[in-house]
N, C-alpha and C positions, 0 to 999 in steps of 0.2 A: 689751480685746476690743471690736471695732467693732460698733455697732448702727446700724440704719437708723431714723431718726426724722423727724417732720415739723417744719419750720421755717416760720414765718409770713413771707410776703413783703409782704402788705398787709392792712389791715383795712377797705379801701374808702374810707378817709379821703382818699386822694390821687386819688380818682375824682370826677368831677362828680356831685353828688347821691348821695354815698356812703350817707348815712343812708336815703335813699329806696330805694336798692338793697337794703339790709338788710331794710327793711320789705317790699319786694316778694318777697324770698326767703321770708320768713315767711308771706306770704299765699299764695304759690304752692307752698308746701312739699309739699302733698298732690299737686299736679299734677306736681311734679318726679319723684315716684315712678314715674309711669306714662309720662312723656315727657321723658327727659333732654335730647332735642334742642331743647327750648324755651329752653335757655340756650346761647348761642354766644359764643365768645371769638375775637378776632382772632388771627392767627398770632403776633403779637408780644406778646399779652396786654394791650394798651393799651385795647381796646374790649370792653365786655361788652354783649351784646344779649340782651334778654329778649323772647321772642315771647309775647304775651298771647293767650289763647284763651278763657278764662272768667273772670269774666262779660263782660269787654270783649274786643274783638278789636283787636289793634294791635301796636306795637313800641316798646320803650323801650330807649335806648342810653345807656351810661355810659362816659365817656372819661377817660383819664389823659393829662394834658398834660406834655410834657417840660419846658416853661417855664411854670410855674404863673402867673408874673406877667402873661403875655399873657392868660390866661384871666380874671384878675381885672380887668385894665384894659379888656378888650373885651367886647362883648356876645356871648355864646356862642350858636351855632346848633346846637341838639340835634336828633338824629334821633328824633323822636317822631311816631308815626303812629297815628291812630285811624281804623279802617276798619270797614266792614260785611262786607267779603269777607275770609275767613280768609287768613292768611299761610302759605305752604307752607314756605319756608326763606329764609335770607339767605346769600348767596354772596360770598366774597372773590375778586375777579377777578385772578388772576395777581399776587398781592400782591408777589412778589419783583421783578417786572419793571416794575411801574408807575413806580416811582421808587426810587432808591437811598436817598433821604432817609426818615427814620423819621416824618416829620410828614405823610405823605400815605397815603391808603388809598382804594380804590374797592370798593363793594359793590353787589350787585343784590338787591333785595327782590322776591321772586316771589310772586304771589298765585295763589289757586286758579283764578280766572277767566282766567288766562293773561297778565295784565298784569305788567309788570316795571318797577320803578323803579330807576334807576341813580344812586347817590349817591357823592360824593367828599368825603373828609375832608382838610382842610388846616389845620394848626395855626396857620399864619401868618395865615389868614383867619378864625380864630376858630370853626372847627367844620365842620359838614356842609353840603354844597351839593347840590341836586338837579340832576343833569346832564340827564336826559331820562326820559320814560316811553314804553315801547314795548309792543307785543303780541308775545309769544313765539309763540303758536299762530296758525295760519292761520284756523281756524274760531272764530267767537265763541262757539260752544256747547261748545267743548272745556273740559275741567277738568283742571288739573295735579294729579297725585297725588304726585310726588316730583321733585326737581331736584338737580343737582350741577354743578360746574364742573371740567373736566378740561383742563388746559393752556389753549388758546385756544378751547375749546368749552363751550357751555352745553348740557347734556343733560338731558332730562326725560322722564317717563312721563306721558302724557295719556290721558284717557278721551274717546272720540269717540262720542257718542250716535248711534244710527242715524237716517238721514234719514226724513222723514215718509212718503215714498213706499214705503219698504221695510216688509215685514210685521214683526210683533213677533217678536223673537228668542227662541229656546228658552233654557232656563236655562243650558245648556252654552255656547252661543254668547254669551250675555250676559256670561259671565265672561271672554271673550276679545275684548272690545271696546276694549282698550287698545293703544297703540302707543308706541314709544320714538323720540323725535325729537332732532335736534341742530341747533345753529346756531353758526357761527363768530362771534367777537367780537374787537374790538380797542379798547382804551381809549385815547382821544386826550386832548388837553389839555382840551377843553371838552365832549366828547361821547363816546358809545360807538357804534362802527360795528358793525352786525349783518349777517351774511350771510343767505342764504336758508334756509328750513326744509327739512331732509332727513330722511326717515323711515329709521331704521336697522333697525327691527323692527316688525312689525304682527301682528295676530291673537294677541296675547299677553295673559296675565292682568295683574293689577295688580302692578307691580314697584316695589321701592324701589331707586333708582339710587344707587350709592355710588362716589365717585371715589377712586382710590388710585394715585398715580403716573401712568403712562400707560394705566392700565386702568380700566374702569368695570364694576363688578359689579352684576348685576341679581338682587336677592333677592326671593323670594316674600313676599307680605304675611303677616305673622305673625298679625294679629288676625282676619282673615277667611280661612277655609280655602277655596281653590278646589275645584272638582270634579275627579274622576278623578285623574290622576297629575301634574297640572301644578304641584302644590305640592311635589313630591318632588325637584325639581331646581332649580338656579340656574345663571345664565350669567355668564361673564366675557368681556367684550368689549374688544378692543384697536382703538380707532378708527384708530390710525396703521398697524397691521399688517393692518387689515380682516379680522379673524378672530373667531370665537366659540368658546368652550369650554363644554361641557355637563358639569356636575359634580353630585354629590349628597353629602350629609353622612355617608353610611354607607360611602363608598368612598374609599380613599386616592388613587386615580388618577382622572383625568377620564374621563367616559364617551365623549366624542367631541370632536374638534377639527375645525373646518371653516371654510371661507371665509365672510365676511359678505356675499358677493354675493347669497346667498339671504336675503331679509328676512322671509319668512313663517315664523313660529315653528312652525306645524303641520308644515311640510316639514322644518324643522331637526331636530325631535325625534320624527318619526313612527317611525323605526326603533328608537327607545329606549323607546317607551311600553310595549311588552310586557314588557321587562326591568324598567322602573320599577314596573309594576303588582305585581311580586313583592316589592318592597322596602318596608320601613317605616323610612325615615330619620328620625332625631331632628329636632325642630324647632329653629329658630334663635331663641334667646331675645334675644340682643344681638350687636352687631357693632361693629367699629372698623377703619378703614383704617390700613394701615401706610405708611411713607414710600417703600417700594420696590415698590409695585404689589401687595402682598399684602393679606390681609384676616384679621382676628381674628374668630373665631366662638365664641360661648358657646352650647353646645347644651343641649337639655333633659335629656340624660344626665349633665350636670355636667362634661363635658369642654370644655376650652378648646382650640380647634384653630387652627392657622395655615394659611391657604390661601396657598400660594406662587404667584408669578406664572407659574410653569410648569404650574400646575394641580394640583400635589401637595398633598394635605391631610394635615398632620402634627399628631398629638396632642401637646399641650404639657403640660397640667396637668389633673388630675382633682380636682374639688371633692369634699368629703365627702358621703356619702349624704344626700339630702333637705336639703342646704344651701340650695338655692334656695327650697324650700318654707318652711323655718324663717325665712329672712331676708327673705322677701317677694320681690316682682318687681323692686325697684329695683336695677339693676346698671349698672356702668360699667367699661369696660376700655380699655386703651391700651397700645401698645408703645413703649418707649424704647430703641432700639438692641437690645441683647440682654436687656433686662429687661421682663417683662410685669407691669403693674400691673392688678390685678383688684379692683374694689370691689363687694362683695356686702353690701347693707344698710349696716351701720356697720363692717364689717371690710375693711381694706385688705390684700390679699395681694400680696407682691412675689416674683415667680417668675423664676428663671433660665431663659431660653428654651432654652438649649443642652441642659440636662440635666433640666429640669422640677422642680428642687429649689426649695422655698419658702425664700427667704432671710430673710424677715421677715413678721410679721403684726402690723399696727398697728390698734388699736381707736380708732374715732372717736366723737365725741359726737353728730354729726349726719351725715345722708347728704350726699353731694356728687357732684361731677362731675370726672372726669379730663380733662385737656387737654394738648396739646403746645405748649410755648413754643419758638418758632423759634430763640431765642438759646441755649437749653439743651435740646436734643433728648434728651440722655442721662438727664436727671433727671425723674422723675415730678412733675407739677404737678397740684394739686388745688384746686378751687373749692368752698368751704364757705360756710355761712351767715355765718360770722364773718370771712371773708376768703379770700385766696389763699395757698396753702402749697406748699412744695417738700420733697421727701424728701432728707435729707442724711445723711452718715455721721458718727456720733458715737463718739468713743473713750471708753468708760466707765471705763477705768483710767488715764486721762491727765488732767493738769490743764489741758491746752490747751483752748481754746474749740472749739466745733463748726466744722467746715469743710464747705462744700458739696462735693457729688460732682463730680469732674471728668468730662469726657466718657466716660472709660473706667471710671468708678467702679463703678456697679452691674453693669457687664458684666465686672468683673475676675474673677468666678467662672469664666468660660469658659476661662481659661488654666490652671485647676487640673485636675489629672488626676482622673477619676472615683474612683479609689481613694483619693485624698486627701480628696475630699468624703465618702466613706463613713467614713473614719477620723475625720473631724471630727464626723460624726453620732454615732459611737460614744462619743467623749469628751463630747459634749454630753449624751447620755443618762446617761453615768456621773456627770456633774456633778449632774444632777437626782436620781439615785439616792443618791449620797453626801450630798447636801445635806439630803434628807428624813430621813436617819438620823443626821445629825450633831447633837451637843449644842452645838457651838460656833456662835456668831453670825457667824463669818467667812464671807464669800461665796466659795464655791469657783468657780474659773474653769478653762477648758480648759488655759490655760497653767500653772496650778498643778498640775493632774494630770500634765501632760507633764514638768514640770521637777522636781517634788518627789521622785520616785523611790519614794514610799511606796505608790503605787497601781499594782500590777503587773497586775491583772486587765484594766483597759481597754487597757493597752499590749499585752498578749498577744492579747486579742480583736481589737484593731485590726490586728495583724500577720496573724492568721488570716484576717480578713475581706479584707484587701488581697490576700493570695495567692489566696484563693478567687475574688475578683472578676477577677483577672488570668486565671485559668484559665477562668472562665465566659465572659469576653469573647473569649478565644481560641477556645473551642468554639462560641460563638454567631456568630462572625464569618461563617463560611461559610453558616450557616443564614439569617442576616439578609440577606446578599448574594443568596442564592437567592430569598428572599421579595421583595426589591426587584425582582429580575429578573422574577419571576412577575407582580408587579403591573404592570410595564412591558409585559409581553406581553399581559396582559388588556386594558390600555388600548389597545394597538396593534390588537387584534382588534376592539374596539368602534368606534374612530374611523377605521380605515383603509378604503380602497376595496378592490375585489376583488383587485387585484394585490398590494397591501400585505398583505392577509389571507393570501393564498397564500404569500407570502414568509415571513410570521411563522409560519405552520403548518409550512412546510418546516424553518425553523430550530428550532422547538420540538420537532418530531418527531425531528430529528437529535440534539438534546441529550438527549431522553428515552430514545431507543434506546441511545445511548452510555452513559448513566447506568445503565440497567437491565442492559446486558450487562457492565458493570464490577462488578456486585454479585457477591460470591462465591457466594451461594446465594439464588435467588429463592424467596420464600415464596408462599403461595397468592394473596394480594392482588396482589402484584407481577406474577405470571404472568398473572392475569386481566386486569390493566391492560395488559400487553404484548399480549395477544391482542386486546383492544379497539383498540389503536393499529393493529395490522396489519389489522384489519377496517375501520376508519373511514378510515385514510389509506394505502391500499395503494401508491400511486405514491410518496408521500413516504417511506414506511417502506422501500421497496426501495432508494432512493438513500441513506437513512440507514444501512441495513444494510451497503451497500457501503463507506460511509465508516467505519463502526465496525470492520468487519473488515479494512479497507484492502485490498480485493480488487483484483487486477490481472489482466486477461486479455490475454495476449501475442499473441493472434491465431493461434497455432499449436497450439491445443488444450490449452494449459496455463493453469492458474489458480493464482495465488500470493496469499499473505496475509502482511502484516507486523504483524498484531494480536498483542498479548502473549498468553502462555499462559493467563492468568487469564480473558481474554475467551472463549477457546475452551473453557475448562473450563465456563463458564456456558452456552455454546452447545450443547455435547455432553451436558450433564447430562440424565438421565432423571428427570422429576418425576412421582411417583405420588400426590402429596398433593392434587392437584386434577384429577380425571378429566374435568371439563368443559372444561378448557383444554389446548390443544396445547403440548407442550414447545417450547423455542426452536428446536431443530434442525428439527423438523417445520414450524414457522412459516416458517423460512428456506427450506426445500425447496419449500414451496408458493409462496412469493414468487418464487423462482428459476424455477419452472415457468411461472408466469404471465408473467414479463417476459423471461426468457432461457432457454427450455427446453433449448437445446443446452448450457447451462452445468451442468445438473444432474449428469451423470456426473462432470464435472470437479470440481464442488463436493463431491460425495461422496468423490472421490479425495483432495481437499485435506483434508477433515474426517478421513479415515482417517489421513493423514500426521500431522496435528496430534495425533490420538488416540494414535498409536503413538509419536511422538517425545516427547510430554510424559508418557506413561504414565498417561493419564487413565482408561483402562478396560482391558479385556482386550487382550492383545497380538494383533496380526494373525496371528502365527505359529501360535497355538493355534487349531485348527479342529476341528470335529466333523463326523461324517457323518450326523447325525440330522436332516436338514432335513425337519421335519414341522410347519411352521407355528408354530414357537416352543415345542415341547414338549420338546426336548432340553436339554442343558446350556446351550447358547448361547441358549436361549429363555427363560431366567429373566428376571424383570422388569427387574432392574438391569443385565443383561448382554446385552441385545438388540443384535445387530450393527447397525451404522449402515445397511447396505444394506437390511436388513429394515425399518427405520424409514422409509427413503426410499420403499421399495416400498409401504408402508402408505399413505403420502401419495398416491401415484399411484392406488392402488386406490379412493380416495375421491373422485377427480376425474372429472367427466363431460367427456370430450373424445374426439377421434378415436381409435378403437381401435388402428389401425395405428401411430399416433404413440406411443401409450402402450406398445404392445408393443416398439417399437424402443427407447424409453427404458428399458423394463424389462430388455431384453437388455443394454444398455449398463451399467446399474446392477449387474446380476448379474456381468458380466465385470469391472467395475472393483473389485468387492469382493475378487477374488482368492481366494475360498473355493471349495474343490472342489465342494461341493454346488451352489453358485450357478452355477459354470461349466457343470456338467452340465445344470442346468436351462436355462441359456441355449442350450446346444446343442440340447436337445429342442425349444425354441421355434423355433429357426432351422430345424431339420429339419421341423417341422410346417408351416412357411411355405415349405419347399422352396427355401431360399436356400443352395444347395449350395456355391457359391464362398465365401460367408461362413462356412459350417460348416468348410470345410477350413482357412480362415485362422485361425479360432479354435483349431482342433485343433492346427495347426502351432505356434501361439504358446504355448499353455498346456501342451502335452505336455512342454515343457522344465522346467516348474515343479517336478514331483516324479515319481518312478517310479510311485507309486500312482495319481496322477491320469492319467499317461500310459496306464497299463493300462486304467483305466476309460474314457477317451476312445476308445482304440483298439477295445476290445471293443464299445462302443456303436456305433461306426461300422461295424465288421465285421458286426454283426447287421443293420445297415441295408443294407449291401451285399448281404447274402444275400437280401434281400426284393425288390429292384428294381434296375434298371440305370441310375438317374439319377446315381449316383456313379462310373460307369465312367470318365469322362474324368479323374477325380482319383485313380484307383487307384494309379498310380505314386507319388504323393505320400503316399497313405495307407499304402502298404507300408513307406515309410521311417520311419513312426511306430511300427512294431511294437516292443513292449517286448523287452528282452533275455531275460527269463525265460519268454517265451511259447513253447510247444512246438507241433509239428505236430498232435499229438493234441488239444490244447486248441483249436486253430484249427478242426479238422474237426468237433469236437463243437459248437462255437459255430455253425458254418455249418449243420450238419445240424439243430440244434434251432431255428434261426432261419428256415430256408427253409420256405416254405409247402408242404404236401403236394402231390404231383403231381396227384391227382384234383381238388383244389380250387384249383389254380393259375390265375392270371389268364391268359386266352387271348391277351391283347394284350401281355403282358410276357414277358420271358425269364428263365429260372432261371439261377442261378449255376452255371458249369461249372468243371471242374477246370483247364481251360485258363486261365481268368481268375485262378485261384489259384496257378498254377504259379510266377510270380515270387516270390510271398510264401512259398510252401512251400520253394522252392529256397533262398531267403535264410535261412529258419529252419533248414533241414537243414544248411546250411554252418556255422551257428553251433554246432550240436550237436557235442559231443566224440565221441560214438559214434553215428554216423548209423544209422538203422533200415534194414536191407536190404529189408524188405517195402515201405516207402514209397518207397525208391529204385527198386525194380522197377516200382512203379506209375508213377513219373515217367518211366521209360524205355519203358513199354509204348506200343503204337501208339494213335492217337487214336480207333480203333474197337474194338468188343468182340472179344476173342480167340475162336477156334473152340471149340465146346463139346466136352468130353471124350466118348469113346465110352461108351455105356450098356451095362450088363450085361443079358442076357435076363431077362425077368420070368417066374418060374415060379410065384409065389404071387400071390394077389389083391393088387391095389394098394391101399394105404391112404394117406390124406392125412397128410402130415408135420405134426408139432406145431410151430407157429411159436415156441412158447416154448422148445423144446429145440434147434431148428436155427436159429441166428442167422446162419449163413453166407449164407443167401439174401438176407436184408435187407441185409447189409453189401455183398455183391456187387452188388446192384442199385444201391445208393447210389454206390459207387465207379465202377460202369460209367457211371452218368449223369454223374458229374463228369469221366470220361475223354473223353466226347464233345466234339467241337468245337461251337461255337455253332450252326454251320449244321446239323450232324447233329442237335443237340438240338432245334433248331427244327422239323425235319422229322419226327422220330421220337418226340418226348416224349409224343405221344398214343397210340402203339401200345403199350399196356400188356402184351399177351401176349409181345411180343418182349422187353420189358425183363425179364419174369419168368423167361425161360429163358436169360438172359445168364449166361456163365461168369465167374468171378472172373479178374482180370487176372493174378494170380499164384497158380495152384492149388497146393494143398498135397497 
């Protein structure tokens, strides 16, 4: 079984002044706890630099010579500095490109007052040589807070005190008196060439600049909390791409990405301050750059996170609760390819970055410092009080000696399937369990449990766990992808301009509408959510609805859809669980009315087709005649016809009344229901659109005999009241039902005609002449024609002469109208027998009409 252990590389005996180095470590041990950056190692591990801060200020360097005989025969030139000005940091200037030889190195020692000393190490010349001293800052009053080297740039954060002419700054502005500067450099044979000072950022708080690959990360000061929200974010700057990224430790995606052309921090983050004020991000306890432009962050929550160069913040490993408090504040972390080394106090944790699994935990005797050796980037290296160490892979059940890890050693776990890792963990726990309960002194191993065959429990449990993990990963894959997509959308909304935000909103609304409409049954929360989308994004949701339903308008008054039946089932469902929210169909009708009002009847027609074809609700063939606002059978809550639901939407809209009435008529006619068609006819007759009335009548009389009779009787009653339909009488007579008799027609006419004394003087009453074509047609259809009505049709167009009267011998008495009905009948028929001209001239002479004789006396 393989274990990860420490192997010592050096006890500092091969370094110049190794004993002194050990003594310095002991003296500065307390200081090391609070400031690990006081110890710096060269990328090749040959130079150890100790920055002294208390009680002396200075720098001590210890070097390892490749050829010790040169160091013994020559006088060594050590890099030892004793200054009154504190040293900010020591930088290795493009160590890989200065020389391919391992016996040269160039460093810059940067002081707080802006001075920089450039030194070069040459083993053949017995040590360090000062190349030059330069001023990094333009102002002699500037103070350097932090510094780093990125490619051929020296980048630093400096404090610029206000000029004497300016008034005293407020406490808020006093925190923003720093700026980030940069200078190009080039190391030559005997000097360092520096470019001009350029300000990359100003009006910023105190930042710690950290170089990682081609990126520079600007982290807020941990010890001193700035005011307001300026400590809640950090920046990632790409000098080569000329761009800034604004991020925070409580969000996985960057808040904003923008060009570095704007150098004022206030303008960069102004639109983020309101959002930042609502956040409480964890503090950054420690950090370490990675080789590829990323940054490791140890947060106050105990999480170790990896900030990738694309701005994504990924959680890698979670420390145990209160681990930081128990172990103190001394921390060190570093990444070696796919392995994270985390030193908390005297505990060294080795973590697989890919899955977050702790591969090993090593207990140390003293606190130390992790560093990267350029020759072995894959293996964790550690500087301790007793020397330099490396993590190696040791085979505990082999007689062979220890072997160092190859470049893929610690990262080998990444090629193992997560299920295999979980199975391995099961067997490791089983080893501990059985070992505690075993009376034998034999050490149990995972291989023993797997090969022995005596322990079936861990094998069975491992199989169950592996299968469960596979199912879990399969079920979570879609959710995780959706979560990642959501984080990307949130980031796009924050960092994008107006057009980009609109495009993101369009895409997001389309996806959400499609997702909600594909749900088999919307619950209360989902329906409320859909209502809010329709309310907030009306234009976007209209386009999204067309895409989800795959609507196509062919320009000839026809609307088609290629959406699956499940989508239409969701659209047409009636939801009564949430009275405060409109159902989906009503939402769509409202959207159609706002953006394409002429589509609304066609949309209703399409919905009815989908409803009928899929059998989603009541069949359109079943209809009732109880149109009374939803009180009949079809008015039940779950069986409300679609046309009534569409009409309810129209009734709640404030728009042009004529436009609403026209749409209402179209919706009633599209429904195809008898009651709705009759209601549409009444609306058209009230608006006196007679041509449209006759078109509707001619179209829908063919639908059913019962509807034909209702339409014809309605129109016949209308004909009896005025003369506006006279131009269309020939068409109306063709619509007469087969079972309608002359008696029924005359009864309808007589009951619908206004009484003569109350007739409108400007209108004409219906005459028998106008009814002749209709009555003749009906009589021809009757099998036994009535002779009485035939004589009437053959009588002259004027009243016949009155019969002779008998002499009156007794006193005359008024006849009883209730017993003699022939008078009334004769009057009515006589008035129908008149021509329109005669009726017009004589309909006011009541006495003459009263003495008229019947056309066919009995």
